[in-house]
C-alpha positions in Angstrom: 146.3 60.1 -55.0 144.5 57.7 -57.3 145.5 56.9 -60.9 142.4 58.8 -62.1 143.2 61.8 -59.9 146.9 61.8 -61.2 146.4 61.6 -64.8 142.8 64.2 -64.6 145.2 66.8 -62.6 148.3 66.5 -65.0 146.0 66.7 -68.1 144.1 69.9 -66.3 147.5 71.6 -65.8 148.7 70.9 -69.1 146.2 72.0 -71.0 145.1 75.0 -68.2 141.7 73.6 -68.7 140.3 75.5 -65.6 141.1 78.7 -64.1 141.3 79.4 -60.5 138.3 81.9 -58.9 135.8 80.8 -62.0 132.3 79.1 -62.0 132.1 75.8 -63.6 128.5 74.4 -64.7 128.9 70.5 -64.5 127.1 68.2 -66.3 125.6 65.4 -64.5 123.8 62.4 -65.9 124.2 60.0 -62.7 126.5 57.6 -64.7 130.2 56.7 -63.3 131.8 59.4 -65.6 129.9 62.5 -64.7 129.6 61.4 -61.4 133.3 60.9 -61.2 134.1 64.4 -62.7 131.8 66.5 -60.2 133.8 64.2 -57.2 137.1 65.1 -58.7 136.1 68.8 -59.3 134.4 68.9 -55.7 138.0 68.0 -54.0 139.8 70.7 -55.9 136.9 73.3 -55.0 138.5 75.1 -52.2 142.1 75.0 -53.8 141.1 76.7 -56.8 138.3 78.7 -55.5 135.5 77.5 -57.6 132.0 77.6 -57.7 130.5 74.7 -58.9 126.4 73.8 -59.9 125.7 70.4 -61.3 123.1 70.3 -64.1 121.0 67.0 -65.0 118.8 66.6 -68.0 116.0 64.2 -68.7 115.7 63.1 -72.1 112.4 61.4 -71.1 113.4 58.4 -73.0 113.5 55.9 -70.5 110.2 56.5 -68.2 110.9 56.1 -64.8 114.6 55.1 -65.0 115.5 58.3 -66.1 113.5 60.3 -63.0 115.4 57.9 -60.9 118.6 59.4 -62.5 117.7 62.8 -61.6 116.8 62.0 -58.3 119.9 60.0 -57.5 122.1 63.4 -58.6 120.0 65.8 -56.4 120.6 63.5 -53.1 124.2 63.1 -54.3 124.4 67.1 -54.5 122.6 68.0 -51.5 125.1 65.4 -49.4 127.8 67.1 -51.3 126.4 70.5 -50.8 126.6 71.2 -54.4 123.9 73.3 -56.0 121.8 71.5 -58.5 119.6 72.1 -61.6 117.1 69.9 -63.5 115.5 70.4 -66.6 113.3 68.2 -68.9 113.5 67.9 -72.6 111.1 66.7 -75.0 113.3 64.5 -77.6 110.6 62.8 -79.2 108.7 65.8 -80.5 112.0 67.6 -81.4 113.3 64.6 -83.5 109.9 64.6 -85.4 109.4 68.0 -85.9 113.1 68.6 -87.4 113.4 65.2 -89.0 116.5 64.0 -87.2 117.8 60.8 -85.2 117.4 60.4 -81.7 120.8 61.0 -80.6 121.1 64.1 -82.7 117.7 65.5 -81.2 118.7 64.5 -77.8 122.2 66.4 -78.1 121.2 69.5 -79.6 118.4 69.7 -76.7 120.8 68.9 -73.8 123.3 71.6 -75.2 120.7 74.0 -75.2 120.0 73.4 -71.6 123.9 73.8 -70.7 123.9 77.0 -72.9 120.9 78.6 -70.9 122.7 77.7 -67.5 125.9 78.9 -68.7 124.3 82.0 -69.1 122.1 82.3 -66.5 125.1 81.5 -63.9 127.4 83.8 -65.9 129.7 80.8 -65.7 133.3 80.3 -67.7 133.1 76.6 -67.9 130.8 73.7 -68.7 132.8 70.7 -67.7 131.6 67.0 -69.3 132.8 63.8 -68.5 134.0 62.6 -71.6 137.3 60.0 -71.2 140.0 58.2 -73.2 137.6 55.5 -74.2 134.9 57.6 -75.8 137.9 59.1 -77.6 139.1 56.0 -79.2 135.1 55.4 -80.1 135.0 58.9 -81.3 138.1 58.9 -83.7 137.2 55.0 -84.9 133.7 56.4 -86.0 135.4 59.5 -87.7 137.4 56.8 -89.8 134.3 54.8 -90.8 132.5 58.4 -91.8 134.8 60.7 -92.9 137.6 61.4 -95.3 138.9 64.7 -94.0 141.2 66.0 -91.0 138.1 67.5 -90.0 136.0 64.5 -89.0 139.3 62.8 -87.4 139.5 65.7 -84.8 138.0 63.7 -82.2 136.9 65.2 -79.0 138.3 68.6 -78.6 139.4 68.8 -74.5 138.2 72.5 -74.8 136.1 74.5 -77.5 134.2 78.2 -77.0 130.8 77.5 -75.7 128.2 80.4 -74.9 130.1 83.0 -73.1 132.8 80.7 -71.8 134.1 76.9 -72.8 133.1 73.4 -72.6 136.4 71.5 -71.1 136.6 67.6 -70.7 139.2 67.0 -67.7 138.9 63.2 -68.1 139.9 62.7 -71.6 143.4 61.5 -70.3 142.0 58.4 -68.3 140.1 55.5 -69.3 136.9 54.0 -68.3 138.4 51.3 -66.1 140.3 54.3 -64.0 137.0 55.9 -63.4 135.5 53.2 -62.6 138.0 52.0 -60.2 137.8 55.8 -58.8 134.2 55.6 -57.9 134.8 52.2 -55.7 137.5 53.9 -53.9 135.3 56.9 -53.1 132.7 54.5 -52.3 130.3 56.0 -54.9 127.5 54.0 -56.4 126.7 55.8 -59.7 123.4 55.0 -61.9 124.1 52.2 -64.9 122.1 53.0 -68.1 121.2 49.4 -69.4 121.2 51.1 -72.9 124.7 51.3 -73.2 124.8 47.6 -73.2 122.7 47.3 -76.3 124.7 46.9 -79.6 121.8 48.5 -81.6 124.2 51.9 -81.9 127.3 51.8 -83.8 129.0 53.5 -80.8 127.9 51.1 -78.3 129.1 48.2 -80.7 132.5 49.8 -81.0 132.8 50.2 -77.5 131.8 46.5 -76.6 133.3 44.5 -79.0 136.1 46.6 -80.9 138.1 48.5 -78.3 138.5 45.7 -75.8 140.4 43.9 -78.7 142.9 47.3 -79.5 143.3 47.9 -76.0 144.9 44.0 -75.7 147.0 45.1 -78.3 148.1 48.5 -76.8 147.2 49.2 -73.2 147.7 52.6 -73.7 145.8 53.5 -76.6 143.8 55.9 -75.1 146.8 57.7 -74.8 148.0 57.4 -78.1 144.7 58.2 -79.3 144.4 61.7 -77.7 147.8 62.5 -78.8 146.4 62.2 -82.3 143.5 63.7 -81.5 145.1 67.2 -80.3 147.9 66.8 -83.3 144.9 66.8 -85.7 143.1 69.6 -83.9 146.4 71.9 -83.9 147.1 70.8 -87.7 143.1 71.6 -88.8 143.1 74.8 -86.5 146.2 76.3 -88.5 144.7 75.4 -91.8 141.4 76.9 -90.8 143.0 80.3 -89.9 144.9 80.3 -92.8 141.8 79.5 -95.1 139.8 82.4 -93.3 142.7 84.9 -94.2 142.1 83.7 -97.7 138.3 84.4 -98.0 138.8 87.9 -97.3 140.9 87.7 -100.6 138.7 85.2 -102.5 135.1 85.3 -101.5 132.8 88.0 -101.4 130.1 87.2 -98.9 126.5 89.0 -98.5 125.0 88.2 -95.3 121.4 88.9 -96.1 121.5 87.4 -99.2 122.9 84.6 -98.3 125.1 85.0 -101.0 128.8 83.9 -101.9 131.0 84.9 -104.8 134.4 83.0 -104.8 137.4 84.2 -107.4 138.4 81.5 -109.2 141.8 82.3 -110.1 142.8 83.7 -106.6 141.7 80.7 -104.9 143.6 78.5 -107.5 146.7 80.2 -106.7 146.4 78.3 -103.2 147.3 74.6 -102.2 144.3 72.5 -102.3 144.1 72.2 -98.9 143.0 75.8 -98.4 140.6 75.2 -101.4 139.0 72.7 -99.2 139.0 74.7 -96.1 137.8 77.6 -98.0 134.8 75.5 -99.6 134.0 74.1 -95.9 134.0 77.6 -94.4 131.8 79.1 -97.4 129.2 76.5 -96.6 129.1 76.9 -92.7 128.5 80.7 -93.6 125.7 80.1 -95.8 124.0 77.1 -94.0 123.0 79.1 -90.6 121.4 76.2 -88.9 124.3 73.8 -89.6 125.9 72.0 -92.8 123.3 69.3 -94.0 124.9 65.7 -93.0 124.6 64.8 -96.4 127.0 67.3 -97.7 129.8 65.1 -98.1 133.1 64.5 -100.0 131.5 64.1 -102.9 130.2 67.7 -103.0 133.9 68.7 -101.9 135.3 67.1 -105.1 132.3 68.4 -107.3 133.4 71.8 -106.1 137.1 71.2 -106.7 136.4 70.0 -110.1 134.2 73.1 -110.9 137.3 74.9 -110.0 139.6 73.2 -112.8 137.3 72.1 -115.5 137.2 74.3 -118.5 133.5 75.5 -119.0 132.1 78.6 -118.6 128.6 78.2 -117.3 127.7 75.3 -115.0 125.0 75.0 -112.3 125.3 72.2 -109.6 122.6 71.6 -107.0 123.3 70.9 -103.5 121.4 70.2 -100.8 118.5 72.2 -99.3 118.2 74.3 -102.5 122.0 75.7 -102.1 122.7 76.1 -106.1 126.7 76.4 -107.3 127.4 78.0 -110.2 130.2 78.6 -112.1 130.2 81.8 -114.2 133.6 82.3 -116.2 136.0 83.4 -113.7 133.7 83.3 -110.4 131.5 80.4 -108.7 128.7 81.7 -106.8 126.7 79.9 -104.1 123.4 80.8 -103.5 119.9 79.7 -102.2 117.3 79.1 -105.1 114.5 81.6 -104.4 110.9 80.8 -104.2 109.2 83.4 -106.2 105.9 84.9 -105.3 105.4 86.6 -108.5 107.4 85.7 -111.7 106.4 88.8 -113.5 109.7 90.9 -114.3 110.0 94.2 -112.9 108.6 97.0 -114.7 108.5 100.6 -113.6 107.9 104.5 -115.0 109.4 107.3 -114.7 107.2 110.4 -115.4 108.9 113.4 -114.6 112.0 114.9 -113.5 113.2 114.7 -110.6 112.1 111.4 -109.5 113.0 108.8 -107.3 112.4 105.0 -107.7 113.1 102.0 -105.3 113.4 98.8 -106.9 112.5 94.9 -106.0 116.2 94.5 -104.8 116.2 97.9 -102.5 118.4 99.5 -105.1 117.5 103.3 -105.9 117.3 105.1 -109.4 117.5 108.9 -108.8 116.7 110.7 -111.8 117.1 114.5 -111.6 118.6 117.5 -113.9 122.3 118.7 -114.0 124.7 120.8 -115.6 127.9 118.7 -115.1 128.5 116.2 -118.1 131.5 114.6 -119.2 133.1 114.0 -115.7 130.3 112.5 -113.9 129.2 110.4 -117.2 132.3 108.6 -117.1 131.2 106.8 -113.8 129.2 103.6 -114.1 126.8 104.2 -111.4 125.8 107.6 -113.5 124.0 108.1 -116.8 123.5 111.7 -118.4 121.6 112.4 -121.5 120.2 115.5 -122.9 116.4 116.2 -121.7 115.1 117.3 -124.8 116.4 114.2 -126.7 114.1 111.9 -123.9 110.7 110.7 -124.5 108.5 110.3 -121.4 107.5 108.5 -119.7 110.9 106.7 -119.2 110.5 102.9 -118.7 113.2 100.9 -116.2 112.6 97.0 -116.2 114.3 94.1 -116.4 116.0 92.6 -119.6 113.6 90.6 -122.1 114.3 88.3 -124.6 115.6 90.2 -128.0 116.6 93.5 -126.1 119.2 95.2 -128.7 120.8 98.4 -127.7 123.4 101.3 -129.6 126.0 102.3 -127.5 129.3 104.3 -127.2 132.0 103.3 -129.5 129.4 100.5 -131.4 128.6 100.4 -135.2 124.8 99.5 -135.1 123.5 97.7 -132.5 123.9 94.5 -130.4 122.0 91.9 -128.3 122.0 92.4 -124.7 122.8 88.7 -124.4 126.2 89.1 -126.6 127.0 91.9 -124.2 126.6 90.0 -121.0 128.5 87.1 -123.0 131.3 89.4 -123.7 131.6 91.1 -120.3 131.4 87.4 -118.4 128.3 88.5 -116.7 127.2 85.7 -114.5 123.8 84.1 -115.5 121.9 85.2 -112.4 123.6 88.6 -112.4 121.9 89.0 -115.9 118.2 88.6 -114.7 119.0 91.1 -111.9 120.2 93.8 -114.5 118.2 96.5 -115.2 117.6 98.6 -118.5 116.1 102.4 -118.7 114.4 102.7 -122.3 112.3 105.7 -123.9 108.7 105.6 -124.3 109.7 104.1 -128.0 111.6 101.0 -126.0 114.6 102.5 -127.3 117.4 101.3 -124.4 119.1 104.3 -123.0 121.3 102.7 -120.4 122.2 99.1 -119.7 122.7 99.9 -116.0 126.2 100.1 -114.9 127.4 98.5 -118.2 126.4 100.5 -121.5 125.4 104.2 -122.1 123.5 105.4 -125.4 125.9 107.8 -127.0 125.0 111.6 -126.5 124.7 113.2 -130.0 128.0 115.7 -130.6 125.3 118.6 -131.3 123.0 118.0 -128.1 122.8 120.6 -125.5 121.5 120.8 -122.3 119.8 120.9 -119.6 120.6 117.5 -119.2 118.9 114.6 -117.0 121.1 112.5 -114.5 120.6 109.0 -113.6 122.2 107.7 -110.6 122.0 104.3 -109.5 122.4 103.9 -105.8 123.0 100.1 -104.5 121.4 99.1 -101.5 123.5 98.7 -98.1 121.7 96.1 -96.9 122.8 93.6 -99.5 126.4 94.6 -99.2 126.5 93.6 -95.4 128.8 90.6 -94.4 
């Protein structure tokens, strides 16, 4: 058995990367790495009872050369009797549309093809030809660009993908060992000439930096792979702990893309978990992926916001994400483009009535004979019908609003009530009041109620505020 086979076999066995009686999609570009991987798996097809399908993706970036790559892989698969699928992707249009770099656009579209193939063939694995030298390059690039363990994880030997997993059986072997394997098996792979250019950072590291390091340590790929696995294991443990913490310290509202973090609860835990709660919250909010310009600086801003002695502060993050500290919570939500900036104002003409509000909450108005027990609930308000001056109004608050309520001598500005109750700024603008036809505030919904006169009597009108289930989904 050749050196590459021995190392790859041991690596697959150690991590149990590929189980028997499974279907494997193999990403094959025509280069040495992917062709050697396909051949390696083909030698184990009978023993493992594998179903193999080779998939090639033409990025349409190298003209006739990329077409020739596809033809080469197709001929190889015919020779080896392996089912073959080829797809073309339009990288140029995609990168212009989404305003991203060529490499990111190519990777995104390539993995979309792989996902389609995985689903089409109900595959268990997508096998890719990343090797030990790739791992060294990736770790070095991480050291240059990141300040977190997440950025130093390197290439995972397995991860969840589509309805199966991505596996990388060659991470334990070097590029030189792969090339020697190809020579030994009389395989003549295609060579991408762009790999010899140093326009890209990865190529520069591959050609100029990694060889120097490997001279100092010929087992560098093994050392780096072990480091990558250790970091991945440690990081996964911390993320698991942070996920549990999110259930206790963070309230997530899916449809609204809104997160509320309880500051005091989060501060009870180590900074390492605080960082990861922040990152997981961003992953939840940025549905299409956390922007590349979210950096270590944003993380530091968040951690400082947790600790600094300030009641209200708003920080603008990329793509119109607002991070707002309001007393004992930090809220993260996206700035909404308002079609109509006018505050809501509705009428209640009669009893019974039902009013659907702009936020999909509902106000139900009906008569009742039950007074005291119900009136203690925050989402109910009861008032004598004879004392009401119709039509009643339900509206957003406005500047200068004051009200008199139970237990208060005189009246107080709503602004001061919000400050007393430590109501976040965003929630203040979403709060409703119910007034009579003389603009006398009867109910600051969910917070304060106008007192009922001691000599008042029924019949009574019951106002019930019902929150929409849509906003509460998580």
